[in-house]
C-alpha positions as CSV (number, residue, x, y, z in Angstrom):
1,X,-226.1,-82.7,28.0
2,X,-225.2,-86.3,28.4
3,X,-226.1,-88.6,25.5
4,X,-225.3,-92.1,24.5
5,X,-225.9,-94.5,21.6
6,X,-224.9,-97.9,20.4
7,X,-224.2,-99.5,17.0
8,X,-223.4,-102.9,15.6
9,X,-224.9,-106.3,14.9
10,X,-224.9,-109.4,17.1
11,X,-222.6,-111.5,14.8
12,X,-220.9,-108.5,13.3
13,X,-217.2,-107.5,13.7
14,X,-217.9,-105.4,16.8
15,X,-220.4,-103.5,18.8
16,X,-219.9,-99.8,19.3
17,X,-220.7,-97.7,22.3
18,X,-220.6,-93.8,22.3
19,X,-221.2,-91.6,25.3
20,X,-221.1,-87.8,25.1
21,X,-221.2,-85.2,27.8
22,X,-219.0,-86.9,30.4
23,X,-217.0,-84.1,32.1
24,X,-213.3,-84.1,32.4
25,X,-211.5,-85.6,35.3
26,X,-213.6,-88.8,35.8
27,X,-211.4,-91.6,37.0
28,X,-212.1,-94.8,35.0
29,X,-210.0,-97.6,33.4
30,X,-210.6,-100.2,30.8
31,X,-210.5,-102.7,33.6
32,X,-213.6,-101.1,35.2
33,X,-215.5,-101.5,31.9
34,X,-214.2,-105.0,31.3
35,X,-215.4,-106.0,34.8
36,X,-218.9,-104.6,34.0
37,X,-218.9,-106.6,30.7
38,X,-217.9,-109.8,32.6
39,X,-220.8,-109.3,35.0
40,X,-223.2,-109.3,32.1
41,X,-222.0,-112.8,31.1
42,X,-222.8,-114.3,34.5
43,X,-225.9,-116.2,35.6
44,X,-227.3,-119.7,35.8
45,X,-229.2,-120.5,32.6
46,X,-226.7,-118.8,30.2
47,X,-226.0,-120.7,27.0
48,X,-222.9,-122.0,25.4
49,X,-222.5,-118.9,23.4
50,X,-221.2,-117.0,26.5
51,X,-218.3,-119.5,26.7
52,X,-216.8,-118.9,23.3
53,X,-217.9,-115.3,22.4
54,X,-215.6,-112.9,24.2
55,X,-216.1,-109.2,24.7
56,X,-212.8,-107.7,23.4
57,X,-212.9,-104.1,24.6
58,X,-211.0,-101.2,22.9
59,X,-211.5,-97.6,24.1
60,X,-210.8,-95.4,21.0
61,X,-211.2,-91.9,22.5
62,X,-212.2,-89.8,25.4
63,X,-209.8,-91.3,28.0
64,X,-206.1,-90.5,28.7
65,X,-204.1,-92.0,31.5
66,X,-207.1,-93.2,33.4
67,X,-209.1,-89.9,33.3
68,X,-211.8,-88.6,30.9
69,X,-211.0,-85.6,28.7
70,X,-214.4,-84.1,28.4
71,X,-214.7,-85.3,24.8
72,X,-216.9,-88.2,23.5
73,X,-215.9,-91.6,24.7
74,X,-216.0,-94.2,21.9
75,X,-215.7,-97.9,22.8
76,X,-215.5,-100.9,20.5
77,X,-216.5,-104.4,21.8
78,X,-215.0,-106.9,19.4
79,X,-216.6,-110.2,18.5
80,X,-214.1,-113.0,18.9
81,X,-216.2,-115.2,16.7
82,X,-216.0,-112.8,13.8
83,X,-213.9,-115.1,11.5
84,X,-216.9,-117.5,11.3
85,X,-219.3,-114.8,10.3
86,X,-217.0,-112.7,8.1
87,X,-218.7,-113.7,4.8
88,X,-222.3,-113.8,6.1
89,X,-222.0,-110.4,7.7
90,X,-219.6,-108.8,5.2
91,X,-220.0,-105.1,4.6
92,X,-219.6,-105.4,0.9
93,X,-221.2,-107.8,-1.5
94,X,-219.5,-111.2,-1.5
95,X,-219.5,-113.9,-4.3
96,X,-222.3,-116.5,-4.0
97,X,-219.7,-119.2,-3.7
98,X,-218.3,-117.6,-0.5
99,X,-221.6,-118.5,1.2
100,X,-221.3,-122.1,0.2
101,X,-218.2,-122.7,2.2
102,X,-217.9,-123.5,5.9
103,X,-215.5,-121.8,8.2
104,X,-213.1,-124.8,8.2
105,X,-214.8,-126.7,10.9
106,X,-216.7,-129.2,8.7
107,X,-219.8,-128.5,10.8
108,X,-223.2,-128.4,8.9
109,X,-224.2,-125.5,11.1
110,X,-221.3,-123.5,9.5
111,X,-223.2,-123.9,6.1
112,X,-226.6,-123.3,7.6
113,X,-225.7,-119.9,9.0
114,X,-225.1,-118.7,5.4
115,X,-228.6,-119.3,4.3
116,X,-231.5,-116.8,4.4
117,X,-233.6,-117.0,7.5
118,X,-237.3,-117.2,6.4
119,X,-239.0,-118.7,9.4
120,X,-239.5,-115.8,11.9
121,X,-239.7,-116.5,15.6
122,X,-242.9,-115.6,17.5
123,X,-242.2,-113.0,20.1
124,X,-239.2,-111.6,18.3
125,X,-238.7,-108.6,16.0
126,X,-238.2,-111.0,13.0
127,X,-241.5,-110.9,11.1
128,X,-242.6,-107.3,11.7
129,X,-239.1,-106.1,11.1
130,X,-239.0,-107.9,7.8
131,X,-242.3,-106.4,6.7
132,X,-241.4,-102.9,7.9
133,X,-238.0,-102.7,6.2
134,X,-238.8,-104.9,3.1
135,X,-236.4,-107.6,3.9
136,X,-236.6,-111.2,2.7
137,X,-234.1,-112.4,5.3
138,X,-234.8,-112.3,9.0
139,X,-231.0,-112.0,9.7
140,X,-231.2,-108.4,8.7
141,X,-233.5,-107.9,11.6
142,X,-232.4,-110.3,14.3
143,X,-228.7,-109.2,14.1
144,X,-229.6,-105.7,15.4
145,X,-232.6,-106.6,17.6
146,X,-230.6,-109.2,19.5
147,X,-229.9,-108.6,23.2
148,X,-226.2,-108.9,22.4
149,X,-226.5,-105.2,21.8
150,X,-226.8,-104.7,25.5
151,X,-223.1,-105.3,25.9
152,X,-222.6,-101.8,24.4
153,X,-225.1,-100.4,26.9
154,X,-223.3,-102.0,29.8
155,X,-220.0,-100.4,28.7
156,X,-221.6,-97.0,28.6
157,X,-223.4,-97.7,31.8
158,X,-220.2,-98.3,33.6
159,X,-219.0,-94.9,32.6
160,X,-222.3,-93.4,33.9
161,X,-222.0,-95.5,37.1
162,X,-218.5,-94.0,37.8
163,X,-219.9,-90.5,37.2
164,X,-222.7,-91.0,39.7
165,X,-220.3,-92.5,42.2
166,X,-217.6,-89.8,41.9
167,X,-219.9,-86.8,41.7
168,X,-222.7,-87.7,44.2
169,X,-221.7,-90.9,46.0
170,X,-224.5,-92.8,44.3
171,X,-224.3,-96.7,44.4
172,X,-226.4,-99.0,42.3
173,X,-227.1,-102.7,42.9
174,X,-229.6,-105.2,41.5
175,X,-231.1,-108.5,42.6
176,X,-233.5,-111.1,41.2
177,X,-237.0,-111.3,42.7
178,X,-238.3,-114.2,40.6
179,X,-237.6,-116.6,37.8
180,X,-240.6,-118.3,36.4
181,X,-242.8,-119.2,39.5
182,X,-239.8,-119.4,41.8
183,X,-239.7,-116.2,43.9
184,X,-237.9,-114.5,46.7
185,X,-240.7,-113.5,49.0
186,X,-238.4,-112.4,51.9
187,X,-239.0,-108.7,51.1
188,X,-235.3,-108.0,51.8
189,X,-233.8,-105.2,49.7
190,X,-230.0,-105.6,49.4
191,X,-227.7,-102.6,50.0
192,X,-224.4,-101.6,48.3
193,X,-222.5,-103.8,50.8
194,X,-224.1,-106.8,49.2
195,X,-222.7,-106.3,45.7
196,X,-220.0,-109.0,45.8
197,X,-222.4,-111.5,47.4
198,X,-225.0,-110.8,44.7
199,X,-222.4,-111.3,41.9
200,X,-221.3,-114.6,43.4
201,X,-224.9,-115.9,43.5
202,X,-225.8,-117.9,40.3
203,X,-229.1,-116.1,40.2
204,X,-228.3,-112.8,42.0
205,X,-230.4,-113.8,45.0
206,X,-229.3,-113.7,48.7
207,X,-232.2,-115.9,49.9
208,X,-230.7,-119.5,49.9
209,X,-234.1,-121.2,49.6
210,X,-235.2,-118.9,46.7
211,X,-231.8,-119.3,45.1
212,X,-232.1,-123.1,45.0
213,X,-235.7,-122.9,43.7
214,X,-234.7,-120.5,40.9
215,X,-231.8,-122.7,39.8
216,X,-234.0,-125.8,39.8
217,X,-236.7,-123.9,37.7
218,X,-234.0,-123.1,35.1
219,X,-232.7,-126.6,35.0
220,X,-236.2,-128.0,34.6
221,X,-236.9,-125.5,31.8
222,X,-233.7,-126.5,30.0
223,X,-234.6,-130.2,30.1
224,X,-238.1,-129.4,28.8
225,X,-236.8,-127.3,25.9
226,X,-238.3,-124.2,27.4
227,X,-237.2,-120.7,28.4
228,X,-238.0,-118.6,31.4
229,X,-238.5,-115.0,32.3
230,X,-238.6,-113.2,35.6
231,X,-238.5,-110.0,37.6
232,X,-235.5,-108.0,38.9
233,X,-235.1,-104.9,41.0
234,X,-232.4,-102.3,40.7
235,X,-231.8,-99.8,43.5
236,X,-229.8,-96.6,43.5
237,X,-228.6,-95.4,46.9
238,X,-227.5,-91.9,47.7
239,X,-229.5,-90.1,45.0
240,X,-229.9,-86.4,45.9
241,X,-233.3,-84.9,45.9
242,X,-234.3,-82.6,43.0
243,X,-233.5,-84.7,39.9
244,X,-236.3,-84.5,37.4
245,X,-239.2,-82.1,37.3
246,X,-243.0,-82.0,37.6
247,X,-243.2,-79.1,35.1
248,X,-243.1,-81.0,31.8
249,X,-244.1,-84.6,30.9
250,X,-240.6,-85.3,29.5
251,X,-238.8,-83.9,32.5
252,X,-240.2,-86.5,34.9
253,X,-237.5,-88.8,36.2
254,X,-239.9,-91.8,36.6
255,X,-241.1,-91.4,33.0
256,X,-237.5,-91.4,31.8
257,X,-236.7,-94.5,33.8
258,X,-239.7,-96.4,32.5
259,X,-238.8,-95.5,28.9
260,X,-235.2,-96.5,29.4
261,X,-236.1,-99.9,31.0
262,X,-238.7,-100.6,28.3
263,X,-236.1,-100.1,25.6
264,X,-234.2,-103.2,26.8
265,X,-234.9,-106.3,24.8
266,X,-237.5,-108.7,26.4
267,X,-238.7,-106.2,29.0
268,X,-242.5,-106.1,29.3
269,X,-243.2,-104.3,32.6
270,X,-241.7,-101.6,34.8
271,X,-242.7,-100.3,38.2
272,X,-241.3,-97.7,40.5
273,X,-241.2,-98.4,44.2
274,X,-244.0,-100.7,45.4
275,X,-245.6,-100.2,42.0
276,X,-248.8,-102.2,41.6
277,X,-248.8,-103.3,45.2
278,X,-249.5,-99.7,46.1
279,X,-252.7,-99.7,44.0
280,X,-254.2,-102.3,46.4
281,X,-253.6,-100.1,49.5
282,X,-255.8,-97.4,50.9
283,X,-254.4,-93.9,50.6
284,X,-253.4,-93.8,54.3
285,X,-251.1,-96.8,53.8
286,X,-250.0,-95.9,50.2
287,X,-247.8,-92.9,50.8
288,X,-244.6,-92.2,52.6
289,X,-245.1,-90.0,55.7
290,X,-242.4,-87.4,56.5
291,X,-240.7,-87.0,59.8
292,X,-237.7,-85.1,61.2
293,X,-234.7,-87.1,62.5
294,X,-231.5,-85.5,63.8
295,X,-232.7,-82.2,62.4
296,X,-233.4,-83.5,58.9
297,X,-236.5,-84.6,57.2
298,X,-236.9,-88.2,55.9
299,X,-239.6,-90.5,54.7
300,X,-240.7,-93.1,57.2
301,X,-241.1,-95.6,54.4
302,X,-240.1,-95.8,50.7
303,X,-243.2,-97.0,48.9
304,X,-242.8,-94.4,46.2
305,X,-239.4,-95.8,45.3
306,X,-237.5,-92.5,45.8
307,X,-239.6,-90.5,43.3
308,X,-242.5,-88.2,44.0
309,X,-244.0,-85.8,41.4
310,X,-241.5,-86.9,38.8
311,X,-238.6,-85.9,41.1
312,X,-236.1,-87.7,43.2
313,X,-236.9,-87.1,46.9
314,X,-233.6,-88.3,48.5
315,X,-234.7,-91.8,49.3
316,X,-233.2,-94.8,47.4
317,X,-234.7,-95.2,43.9
318,X,-236.2,-98.6,43.3
319,X,-237.1,-99.8,39.9
320,X,-238.7,-103.3,39.2
321,X,-238.4,-104.7,35.8
322,X,-240.2,-107.8,34.3
323,X,-238.5,-109.8,31.5
324,X,-240.4,-112.2,29.3
325,X,-239.0,-115.6,28.4
326,X,-236.5,-115.6,25.6
327,X,-238.2,-115.8,22.2
328,X,-235.7,-118.3,20.8
329,X,-237.4,-121.4,22.2
330,X,-235.7,-124.8,21.7
331,X,-239.2,-126.4,21.3
332,X,-239.5,-124.3,18.2
333,X,-242.9,-122.6,18.0
334,X,-245.3,-122.5,15.0
335,X,-244.7,-119.9,12.4
336,X,-244.7,-119.5,8.6
337,X,-242.0,-119.7,6.0
338,X,-242.0,-116.2,4.4
339,X,-240.5,-117.6,1.2
340,X,-243.1,-120.3,0.6
341,X,-246.0,-119.0,2.7
342,X,-246.4,-122.5,4.2
343,X,-246.6,-123.4,7.9
344,X,-243.3,-124.1,9.5
345,X,-241.5,-124.2,12.9
346,X,-239.5,-121.1,13.9
347,X,-235.7,-120.9,13.4
348,X,-233.7,-121.8,16.5
349,X,-230.2,-120.4,17.1
350,X,-228.1,-121.0,20.2
351,X,-229.6,-119.0,23.1
352,X,-229.9,-119.0,26.8
353,X,-232.5,-120.8,28.8
354,X,-232.9,-117.8,31.1
355,X,-231.4,-114.3,30.7
356,X,-233.0,-112.8,33.8
357,X,-229.6,-112.6,35.7
358,X,-227.8,-110.7,33.0
359,X,-231.0,-108.7,32.7
360,X,-230.5,-107.4,36.2
361,X,-227.0,-106.2,35.3
362,X,-228.4,-104.5,32.2
363,X,-231.1,-102.9,34.4
364,X,-228.3,-101.4,36.5
365,X,-226.7,-99.9,33.4
366,X,-229.9,-98.3,32.3
367,X,-230.6,-96.9,35.7
368,X,-227.0,-95.5,35.8
369,X,-227.3,-94.0,32.3
370,X,-230.7,-92.4,33.1
371,X,-229.6,-91.0,36.5
372,X,-226.4,-89.7,34.9
373,X,-228.4,-87.8,32.3
374,X,-230.4,-86.1,35.1
375,X,-227.4,-85.4,37.3
376,X,-225.6,-83.8,34.3
377,X,-228.7,-81.7,33.6
378,X,-229.1,-80.5,37.2
379,X,-225.4,-80.1,38.2
380,X,-223.7,-79.8,34.8
381,X,-220.1,-78.7,34.5
382,X,-217.0,-79.2,32.4
383,X,-215.2,-81.1,35.1
384,X,-216.0,-83.5,37.9
385,X,-214.9,-80.9,40.4
386,X,-217.3,-78.3,39.0
387,X,-220.2,-80.8,39.1
388,X,-219.4,-81.6,42.7
389,X,-219.4,-77.9,43.6
390,X,-222.7,-77.3,41.8
391,X,-224.4,-80.2,43.6
392,X,-223.0,-79.0,47.0
393,X,-224.3,-75.5,46.3
394,X,-227.8,-76.8,45.5
395,X,-228.0,-79.1,48.6
396,X,-226.7,-76.3,50.8
397,X,-229.6,-74.1,49.7
398,X,-232.1,-76.5,51.1
399,X,-233.0,-75.7,54.7
400,X,-233.6,-79.3,55.8
401,X,-230.3,-80.4,54.3
402,X,-228.0,-77.6,55.6
403,X,-226.1,-78.3,58.8
């Protein structure tokens, strides 16, 4: 069984990523994971925080000489800004006077960060989290609910991506379909060969006109003190058929993917394949007809997004994910002060204008982690070589796949 989890706070000393169930013999290096973390920092609309907060990766266990050992892989992503937050986020109680000092910069914001946060942001976990856990300081909520946690997911996701690649030849890419009202309406779905071009695009879009419109929308929002959301699509190529099951609700691959994507901060909608567009079609135009080509069966189209009856069908898996605008809005929204009960404007900390581009990279990580869980379940083994044999044995048992 493949399992993963994360720990850590946004301004804490470090984030922690733990992934269990990775078989022995997987080739992976710290450089692979660092590249994945760097991709999460890309994108037009990212804020100043990305420039001074660095992801300092340390792999504590599970790897030796560039190969996995079969034991849990533990990774720490250090926060380079920790010295500024050491008193505020200290594990043990600190003297009150320690919270009345700045971090040596003489900046009033250094003192402000030490105070209790009592003006929760609409759209964030702040207020409900405070009420649920009995806190009088929103920092106890926002530090963990922050999307900074996704750095730990991306680290684990890179391990999962390498597993999928080395066991099954699966490749995952993502692109941005829209930011605000600016959209790529070309209908073109990038392939694995487009990965570098997508990473080099400021908005992960290969359509020049749409790219320009998306960047302009972000710039306009920044000037207006606004934030923007958008829609991304992640695609997995080379996924073998048979992952997931129709036999139980929890065994359905599409259900697992929807849950995984919805667990990402700011995600408000998920669709598989053509999703809601399919609901507007008649049945004769909604499904993927099957034909034989070169002695094998294939779907003529891929409206189902590679999943039928909760199982992968051998076509590329397409997942579309909608991100709402960031809740930390510079034009601070109306709220209440939980300490006084009076009307107030919401707290505003440094944030991005638009996080859709990194959202696409995070979506890739969640797709990789979910598919890796199902690959491990279907073709499980103690080593990469054993998993490859198990998968080959399964595929060879299918008449339409055998040569």
